[in-house]
C-alpha positions in Angstrom: 52.4 125.5 54.0 53.1 127.6 50.9 56.7 128.0 51.7 57.3 124.4 52.5 55.9 123.1 49.2 57.5 125.8 47.2 60.9 124.9 48.5 60.2 121.1 48.1 59.3 121.5 44.5 62.2 123.8 43.8 64.6 121.3 45.4 63.1 118.0 44.1 61.1 119.1 41.1 59.1 116.1 39.9 59.7 114.3 43.1 57.2 111.4 42.6 58.0 110.8 39.0 55.7 111.5 36.0 53.6 108.3 36.2 50.1 108.6 37.9 49.5 107.2 41.3 47.6 103.9 41.5 44.7 105.7 43.0 44.5 108.0 40.0 44.4 105.1 37.6 41.6 103.4 39.6 39.7 106.7 39.7 40.1 107.2 36.0 38.6 103.8 35.4 35.7 104.7 37.7 35.2 108.1 36.0 35.2 106.5 32.5 32.6 104.0 33.7 30.4 106.8 34.9 30.9 109.1 31.8 32.8 111.8 33.7 33.9 114.6 31.3 35.2 117.4 33.6 37.5 116.8 36.6 38.6 119.2 39.3 41.9 118.2 41.1 42.6 120.2 44.2 46.3 120.0 45.1 47.2 119.0 41.6 51.0 119.4 42.3 53.0 119.1 39.1 50.2 117.4 37.2 51.3 113.7 37.3 47.7 112.6 38.2 46.1 114.8 35.6 47.3 113.2 32.4 45.6 109.9 33.0 42.2 111.7 32.9 43.2 113.9 29.9 44.2 110.8 28.0 40.5 109.8 28.3 39.4 113.2 26.8 38.4 114.5 30.2 38.9 118.3 30.8 41.0 118.8 33.9 41.2 121.9 36.1 43.7 122.0 39.0 44.4 124.0 42.1 47.9 124.2 43.4 49.6 126.2 46.2 53.1 126.1 44.6 53.9 128.2 41.6 57.0 126.1 40.9 54.8 123.0 40.8 52.5 124.7 38.3 55.5 125.6 36.1 56.6 122.0 36.2 53.1 120.8 35.2 53.0 123.1 32.2 56.5 122.0 31.2 55.6 118.4 31.2 51.9 118.4 30.3 51.3 121.6 28.3 50.1 125.1 28.9 46.5 124.2 28.1 46.2 122.6 31.5 44.3 125.1 33.6 45.6 125.4 37.2 44.6 128.0 39.7 47.4 129.2 41.9 46.4 129.2 45.5 45.5 127.2 48.6 42.6 124.8 48.5 41.4 126.5 51.7 40.5 129.4 49.5 38.2 127.5 47.3 36.2 128.0 45.1 38.4 129.6 42.4 35.7 129.5 39.7 31.9 129.1 39.5 31.9 125.9 37.5 30.4 122.6 38.5 32.3 119.5 37.6 31.4 115.9 36.9 34.1 114.6 39.1 36.6 115.7 41.8 39.8 113.8 42.5 41.7 114.8 45.6 44.9 112.8 46.1 47.0 112.8 49.2 46.0 116.3 50.3 43.2 116.4 52.8 45.2 114.7 55.6 47.6 117.7 55.5 44.8 120.0 56.8 43.4 120.7 60.2 39.9 119.6 61.1 38.1 122.8 60.1 40.1 123.0 56.8 39.2 119.4 56.0 35.5 120.0 56.6 35.6 123.1 54.4 37.5 121.2 51.6 35.0 118.4 51.6 32.1 120.8 51.5 33.7 123.0 48.8 34.4 120.0 46.6 30.8 118.7 47.1 29.4 122.2 46.2 31.3 122.2 42.9 29.9 118.8 41.8 27.0 118.6 39.3 24.0 116.7 40.5 25.0 113.0 40.6 28.6 113.9 40.3 31.4 112.0 42.0 34.3 112.9 44.3 37.1 110.6 45.2 39.6 111.3 48.0 42.6 109.4 49.1 43.6 109.5 52.8 46.5 108.0 54.6 45.5 105.2 56.9 46.3 104.6 60.6 47.9 101.4 59.4 50.8 103.4 58.0 54.1 102.7 59.7 54.5 106.4 60.3 51.4 106.6 62.4 52.4 107.7 65.9 55.8 109.0 64.8 56.9 112.6 65.2 55.1 115.1 67.6 51.5 114.5 68.5 49.5 117.7 67.9 46.0 116.3 68.2 44.0 113.1 68.0 45.5 111.0 65.2 47.5 114.0 64.0 51.3 114.2 64.0 53.9 116.7 62.9 56.9 115.1 61.1 59.1 115.3 58.1 60.4 118.8 58.9 57.1 120.4 59.7 54.5 118.5 57.7 51.3 117.8 59.8 49.5 114.6 58.9 46.1 113.4 60.1 45.7 109.6 59.9 42.2 108.2 59.1 40.4 105.1 60.0 36.9 103.9 59.0 35.2 105.7 61.8 36.8 109.1 61.1 36.0 108.7 57.4 32.4 108.1 58.3 32.4 111.2 60.6 34.0 113.5 58.0 32.5 112.2 54.7 29.2 110.7 55.9 27.2 113.8 55.1 28.8 114.2 51.7 27.4 111.3 49.8 29.8 108.7 51.1 29.1 105.3 49.5 32.3 103.3 49.3 35.6 103.0 51.1 38.4 100.7 49.8 42.0 100.2 50.5 44.9 100.9 48.1 48.6 100.7 48.7 50.7 103.5 47.3 53.9 104.5 49.1 51.7 104.2 52.2 48.5 102.4 52.9 45.6 104.6 51.8 41.9 104.7 51.9 40.1 105.4 48.6 36.9 107.2 49.5 34.0 107.7 47.0 31.1 110.1 47.4 28.2 111.0 45.1 26.2 114.2 45.1 22.5 113.4 45.2 19.4 115.6 45.3 17.9 116.5 48.7 
C-alpha cells in the first residue's frame, strides 16, 4: 500500500486538485455547528481536505502513509500542519483526544480487520460527545463488481487497489457499535455514504 501511494503522489502530485471534497465542506459545516475545535484526519493525503477546517480556526492533525503527499501538503498549506507519517493501521500516533475525526475515502481500501481497528481507534481518540465522520464508497458506484473479486463486496482494480463497497447493512454492521446516528448520500467522483457517529458515555 505504501509503495502504491508513494508512486501515485510522485507521479500525479495534487491529483485531485486543491479544493476540498464536497464531503469535507459538509463535515466542516457540521463541525462548526457543534463547536468542534480539534480535528484528526486519518489519510490526510496532500491536505486538500484540511484547509476547510483550518479556515474555521480548527486545529488539524493528519496521518498519511506517503511522505511525498506530506511534502506536497506542507508546500501548499504550510509547515504548521501537523501530519504523522505512517499507516492508519498503526494508530494511535499520539495520546490526544480530538473533538472530531474526519476520514475521507480511506476506510474502504482496508480489509475487514483493518476497518474494524480504524473505526475503534478513531472512536478511542474522540473526546466524550465528540464526532467522527467517515465517507465510504457505495455499492451503487459503477465500478462495483469490476476487477477481481477478492471477497464479499470487495474487488481489486486500478492496478492493485482493493476496494470494499458499502451498503446500509454493512454500515450498520461496522459502525453500529461506534455511536452511529446518521447516514446520508453524497455524490463526489463516485456515490458515497456520509456516516456520522458520536461518542457517548457508557
